[in-house]
Kinemage of the C-alpha trace (Angstrom):
@kinemage 1
@onewidth
@group {chain A} dominant
@subgroup {mainchain}
@vectorlist {calphas} color= white
{ca met a 1} P 20.839 -20.232 -4.234
{ca ser a 2} L 17.546 -21.056 -5.951
{ca ala a 3} L 15.184 -18.943 -8.026
{ca leu a 4} L 13.057 -16.777 -5.753
{ca val a 5} L 11.437 -14.871 -8.622
{ca glu a 6} L 10.854 -16.200 -12.129
{ca ile a 7} L 9.628 -13.935 -14.932
{ca thr a 8} L 8.596 -15.782 -18.074
{ca asp a 9} L 7.828 -14.232 -21.493
{ca leu a 10} L 6.782 -10.891 -20.018
{ca ala a 11} L 5.375 -8.508 -22.637
{ca lys a 12} L 3.963 -5.002 -22.525
{ca ala a 13} L 3.069 -2.734 -25.457
{ca tyr a 14} L 1.782 0.822 -25.770
{ca arg a 15} L -0.228 1.513 -28.918
{ca gly a 16} L 1.615 -1.188 -30.786
{ca ile a 17} L 5.075 -0.244 -29.537
{ca his a 18} L 6.676 -3.115 -27.607
{ca ala a 19} L 8.149 -1.640 -24.428
{ca val a 20} L 8.923 -5.165 -23.194
{ca asp a 21} L 8.989 -7.995 -25.702
{ca gly a 22} L 8.962 -11.531 -24.304
{ca val a 23} L 11.488 -11.080 -21.492
{ca ser a 24} L 12.408 -13.991 -19.222
{ca phe a 25} L 14.802 -13.982 -16.272
{ca ala a 26} L 15.100 -15.108 -12.661
{ca val a 27} L 16.299 -13.591 -9.398
{ca gln a 28} L 18.053 -16.007 -7.087
{ca gly a 29} L 17.184 -15.996 -3.406
{ca gly a 30} L 19.871 -14.297 -1.336
{ca ser a 31} L 21.313 -12.409 -4.302
{ca ile a 32} L 21.753 -8.804 -5.322
{ca thr a 33} L 20.752 -8.703 -8.977
{ca gly a 34} L 21.217 -5.655 -11.185
{ca leu a 35} L 19.033 -4.678 -14.145
{ca ile a 36} L 20.653 -2.191 -16.516
{ca gly a 37} L 20.206 -0.891 -20.045
{ca pro a 38} L 19.910 2.345 -22.021
{ca asn a 39} L 16.957 4.681 -21.639
{ca gly a 40} L 13.829 3.156 -23.153
{ca ser a 41} L 15.099 -0.395 -22.909
{ca gly a 42} L 12.118 -1.565 -20.819
{ca lys a 43} L 13.628 -1.710 -17.339
{ca ser a 44} L 11.094 0.499 -15.581
{ca thr a 45} L 8.155 -1.040 -17.419
{ca thr a 46} L 9.327 -4.488 -16.341
{ca ile a 47} L 9.499 -3.674 -12.652
{ca asp a 48} L 6.190 -1.806 -12.874
{ca cys a 49} L 4.621 -4.978 -14.294
{ca ile a 50} L 6.113 -7.413 -11.801
{ca ser a 51} L 5.152 -5.160 -8.864
{ca gly a 52} L 1.583 -4.684 -10.110
{ca phe a 53} L 1.738 -0.995 -11.023
{ca gln a 54} L 1.161 -1.795 -14.690
{ca arg a 55} L -0.813 -4.680 -16.146
{ca leu a 56} L 1.294 -6.910 -18.348
{ca asp a 57} L -0.043 -8.026 -21.738
{ca ala a 58} L 1.473 -11.495 -21.567
{ca gly a 59} L 3.762 -13.607 -19.440
{ca arg a 60} L 3.927 -14.910 -15.901
{ca val a 61} L 5.504 -13.778 -12.649
{ca met a 62} L 6.240 -16.341 -9.943
{ca leu a 63} L 7.343 -15.365 -6.428
{ca asp a 64} L 8.673 -18.172 -4.275
{ca gly a 65} L 6.536 -20.684 -6.169
{ca arg a 66} L 3.375 -18.562 -6.105
{ca asp a 67} L 1.838 -17.080 -9.242
{ca ile a 68} L 1.424 -13.329 -8.605
{ca thr a 69} L 0.710 -12.394 -12.219
{ca gly a 70} L -1.863 -9.605 -12.475
{ca leu a 71} L -2.324 -9.071 -8.742
{ca arg a 72} L -2.747 -5.534 -7.430
{ca pro a 73} L 0.297 -3.822 -5.890
{ca gln a 74} L -1.017 -4.222 -2.340
{ca ala a 75} L -1.525 -7.967 -2.811
{ca ile a 76} L 1.921 -8.351 -4.352
{ca ala a 77} L 3.467 -6.442 -1.440
{ca arg a 78} L 1.633 -8.705 1.016
{ca ala a 79} L 2.971 -11.713 -0.898
{ca gly a 80} L 6.483 -10.433 -0.205
{ca leu a 81} L 7.571 -8.263 -3.151
{ca val a 82} L 8.016 -4.601 -2.264
{ca arg a 83} L 9.637 -1.756 -4.158
{ca thr a 84} L 10.928 1.780 -4.013
{ca phe a 85} L 10.472 4.457 -6.682
{ca gln a 86} L 12.663 6.904 -8.588
{ca thr a 87} L 10.690 9.715 -6.969
{ca val a 88} L 11.206 9.430 -3.227
{ca arg a 89} L 8.003 8.636 -1.348
{ca val a 90} L 8.066 9.384 2.381
{ca tyr a 91} L 5.623 10.992 4.791
{ca asp a 92} L 7.332 14.359 5.288
{ca his a 93} L 5.370 15.402 8.379
{ca phe a 94} L 5.727 12.055 10.158
{ca ser a 95} L 8.804 11.325 12.232
{ca val a 96} L 11.402 8.982 10.792
{ca ile a 97} L 10.287 6.133 13.049
{ca asp a 98} L 6.595 6.783 12.362
{ca asn a 99} L 7.302 6.501 8.626
{ca leu a 100} L 8.351 2.921 9.290
{ca leu a 101} L 5.584 2.137 11.777
{ca thr a 102} L 3.023 3.315 9.207
{ca val a 103} L 4.031 0.491 6.856
{ca ala a 104} L 4.426 -2.153 9.568
{ca glu a 105} L 2.485 -5.150 8.289
{ca pro a 106} L 1.531 -6.740 11.680
{ca phe a 107} L -0.773 -3.802 12.490
{ca gly a 108} L -3.136 -5.225 9.899
{ca gln a 109} L -3.812 -8.094 12.305
{ca leu a 110} L -5.420 -5.764 14.845
{ca ala a 111} L -9.108 -5.001 15.308
{ca trp a 112} L -10.234 -1.443 15.916
{ca phe a 113} L -10.815 -2.111 19.600
{ca asp a 114} L -7.225 -3.387 20.006
{ca val a 115} L -5.969 0.023 18.928
{ca leu a 116} L -8.603 1.978 20.872
{ca leu a 117} L -8.135 0.046 24.124
{ca arg a 118} L -4.373 -0.517 23.709
{ca thr a 119} L -4.874 -4.237 24.392
{ca pro a 120} L -1.957 -6.557 25.222
{ca lys a 121} L -2.044 -7.732 21.607
{ca tyr a 122} L -1.671 -4.158 20.393
{ca arg a 123} L 1.160 -3.431 22.842
{ca ala a 124} L 3.066 -6.568 21.847
{ca ile a 125} L 2.773 -5.817 18.124
{ca arg a 126} L 3.668 -2.160 18.677
{ca arg a 127} L 6.740 -3.095 20.711
{ca ala a 128} L 7.976 -5.577 18.078
{ca ala a 129} L 7.365 -3.054 15.277
{ca glu a 130} L 9.273 -0.334 17.126
{ca glu a 131} L 12.221 -2.676 17.684
{ca arg a 132} L 12.254 -3.601 13.990
{ca ala a 133} L 11.992 0.058 12.968
{ca leu a 134} L 14.846 1.140 15.237
{ca thr a 135} L 17.055 -1.659 13.899
{ca leu a 136} L 16.443 -0.540 10.324
{ca ile a 137} L 16.864 3.142 11.143
{ca asp a 138} L 20.240 2.280 12.638
{ca leu a 139} L 21.113 0.206 9.552
{ca val a 140} L 20.557 3.179 7.240
{ca gly a 141} L 22.388 5.607 9.523
{ca leu a 142} L 19.432 7.689 10.677
{ca ala a 143} L 19.320 6.660 14.347
{ca arg a 144} L 20.019 10.165 15.691
{ca leu a 145} L 17.077 11.466 13.630
{ca ala a 146} L 14.563 8.770 14.595
{ca asp a 147} L 12.166 11.188 16.285
{ca met a 148} L 12.629 14.071 13.846
{ca pro a 149} L 10.140 14.838 11.053
{ca ala a 150} L 11.166 13.390 7.700
{ca thr a 151} L 10.832 16.831 6.111
{ca ile a 152} L 14.221 17.847 7.556
{ca leu a 153} L 16.037 14.998 5.785
{ca ser a 154} L 18.196 15.591 2.750
{ca tyr a 155} L 17.259 13.959 -0.558
{ca gly a 156} L 19.799 11.192 0.015
{ca gln a 157} L 18.569 10.590 3.558
{ca lys a 158} L 14.997 10.312 2.290
{ca lys a 159} L 16.157 7.616 -0.107
{ca leu a 160} L 17.665 5.770 2.839
{ca leu a 161} L 14.393 6.127 4.756
{ca ala a 162} L 12.474 4.732 1.765
{ca leu a 163} L 14.860 1.767 1.734
{ca ala a 164} L 14.282 1.154 5.444
{ca ala a 165} L 10.512 1.329 4.884
{ca ala a 166} L 10.793 -1.232 2.085
{ca leu a 167} L 12.629 -3.587 4.432
{ca met a 168} L 10.181 -3.075 7.307
{ca ser a 169} L 7.939 -6.034 6.490
{ca asn a 170} L 10.948 -8.357 5.989
{ca pro a 171} L 9.918 -8.996 2.345
{ca lys a 172} L 11.100 -11.835 0.151
{ca leu a 173} L 12.279 -9.455 -2.570
{ca val a 174} L 13.018 -5.725 -2.550
{ca val a 175} L 12.983 -3.999 -5.954
{ca leu a 176} L 14.954 -0.747 -5.940
{ca asp a 177} L 14.316 1.767 -8.711
{ca glu a 178} L 17.337 4.061 -9.197
{ca pro a 179} L 18.454 3.980 -5.528
{ca val a 180} L 21.484 6.251 -6.076
{ca ala a 181} L 20.142 8.594 -8.777
{ca gly a 182} L 20.838 12.172 -7.704
{ca val a 183} L 22.830 11.018 -4.680
{ca asn a 184} L 26.309 12.383 -3.976
{ca pro a 185} L 29.343 10.030 -4.307
{ca thr a 186} L 29.859 9.697 -0.558
{ca arg a 187} L 26.218 8.695 -0.067
{ca ile a 188} L 26.483 6.211 -2.969
{ca asn a 189} L 29.211 4.309 -1.131
{ca glu a 190} L 27.071 4.400 2.003
{ca val a 191} L 24.070 2.958 0.136
{ca ala a 192} L 26.220 0.164 -1.295
{ca asp a 193} L 27.473 -0.745 2.175
{ca ile a 194} L 23.921 -0.727 3.594
{ca leu a 195} L 22.683 -3.006 0.819
{ca arg a 196} L 25.566 -5.425 1.364
{ca arg a 197} L 24.801 -5.625 5.078
{ca ala a 198} L 21.076 -6.083 4.449
{ca asn a 199} L 21.881 -8.806 1.930
{ca glu a 200} L 24.167 -10.554 4.409
{ca ala a 201} L 21.237 -10.482 6.857
{ca gly a 202} L 19.061 -12.303 4.309
{ca ala a 203} L 17.501 -9.654 2.046
{ca thr a 204} L 17.244 -10.287 -1.715
{ca phe a 205} L 17.425 -7.297 -4.070
{ca leu a 206} L 16.627 -6.533 -7.706
{ca ile a 207} L 18.147 -3.138 -8.537
{ca val a 208} L 17.400 -0.986 -11.580
{ca glu a 209} L 20.145 1.588 -11.929
{ca his a 210} L 22.050 3.658 -14.500
{ca asn a 211} L 25.215 3.863 -12.411
{ca val a 212} L 27.279 1.067 -13.994
{ca glu a 213} L 30.100 1.242 -11.463
{ca phe a 214} L 27.643 0.958 -8.566
{ca ile a 215} L 25.970 -2.108 -10.084
{ca ser a 216} L 29.286 -3.736 -11.025
{ca ala a 217} L 30.768 -3.359 -7.569
{ca leu a 218} L 27.624 -4.439 -5.713
{ca cys a 219} L 25.727 -7.080 -7.686
{ca his a 220} L 26.303 -10.812 -7.939
{ca his a 221} L 24.426 -11.040 -11.222
{ca val a 222} L 23.600 -8.460 -13.901
{ca ile a 223} L 20.851 -8.516 -16.546
{ca val a 224} L 21.091 -6.158 -19.525
{ca phe a 225} L 18.076 -4.967 -21.517
{ca asp a 226} L 18.059 -3.331 -24.918
{ca gln a 227} L 15.024 -2.309 -26.984
{ca gly a 228} L 12.599 -4.198 -24.750
{ca arg a 229} L 14.497 -7.470 -24.787
{ca lys a 230} L 17.049 -9.200 -22.603
{ca leu a 231} L 20.395 -8.774 -24.305
{ca val a 232} L 22.695 -10.698 -21.987
{ca glu a 233} L 23.088 -11.699 -18.349
{ca gly a 234} L 25.820 -13.021 -16.103
{ca pro a 235} L 28.495 -11.960 -13.589
{ca pro a 236} L 29.309 -8.228 -13.706
{ca ala a 237} L 32.780 -8.556 -15.230
{ca ala a 238} L 31.591 -10.839 -18.019
{ca val a 239} L 28.562 -8.687 -18.808
{ca his a 240} L 30.437 -5.408 -19.009
{ca gly a 241} L 33.125 -6.912 -21.180
{ca asp a 242} L 30.568 -8.194 -23.684
{ca pro a 243} L 30.797 -6.230 -26.974
{ca arg a 244} L 26.987 -6.310 -27.311
{ca val a 245} L 26.644 -4.493 -23.996
{ca leu a 246} L 29.320 -1.967 -24.848
{ca asp a 247} L 27.553 -1.270 -28.107
{ca ala a 248} L 23.969 -1.162 -26.818
{ca tyr a 249} L 24.389 0.313 -23.341
{ca leu a 250} L 27.555 2.363 -23.618
{ca gly a 251} L 27.506 2.981 -27.366
{ca val a 252} L 31.192 2.127 -27.697
{ca gly a 253} L 31.210 -1.330 -29.224
{ca asp a 254} L 34.300 -0.576 -31.289
{ca val a 255} L 36.568 0.245 -28.377
{ca ala a 256} L 38.326 -1.833 -25.726
{ca pro a 257} L 36.142 -3.227 -22.913
{ca val a 258} L 35.679 -1.099 -19.812
{ca his a 259} L 37.192 -2.750 -16.734
{ca leu a 260} L 34.985 -2.348 -13.697
{ca pro a 261} L 35.230 -3.814 -10.196
{ca glu a 262} L 33.414 -7.035 -9.454
{ca ala a 263} L 31.075 -7.698 -6.580
{ca ser a 264} L 32.784 -9.223 -3.608
């Protein structure tokens, strides 16, 4: 695997308080990378900056060899970096499949008359988008609800729909912000299995999450933040056995390491 995303010396401050202070790390293509740390450690600010939702004060963000530093969120998404949010964002009154068709990138290639006249170009793009959407809906376990309005979905199902929407454009990197927060244990295992299968099909993920067991069992590589800086990174077992992590993230640096399952 090679570096798909490289973040170098990223910094962001609010009224003199350094939320992120010179952070550098990389996400390898084909990996599932976890980003963890205590509240206020700079995780959310970092992904907001790399996805264009906040302007960074310093640093550089490279995506597949392209400098995307400072671009707007829409441009970054078109470049191949998409994200989900802690607060689920779906179109409640659209059907499940229409939620995915709404974000289908190829429709941007159409002129107004293609849509109005339903030209062969429109029909071909529509057919391909529907096939992609149905594949993803099946992946996240919502196939029987494809034509139902998203408003009937449970909170966990809406998170799965948001994941499918993020995958719709076949992006280079998907950034997931708290994908299992507020989700019941059964659904958490389901999400982990979906992400593994998507990863096996070629998707690369950067996941911000507080659920340590979820990250440890799923991720190939884990990065730990503390007080706006990168504290340590490495394989899950090594990271979670590091006394600095136990002290900063778990607050139990003076006790025996916690043994958690590794990613397969």
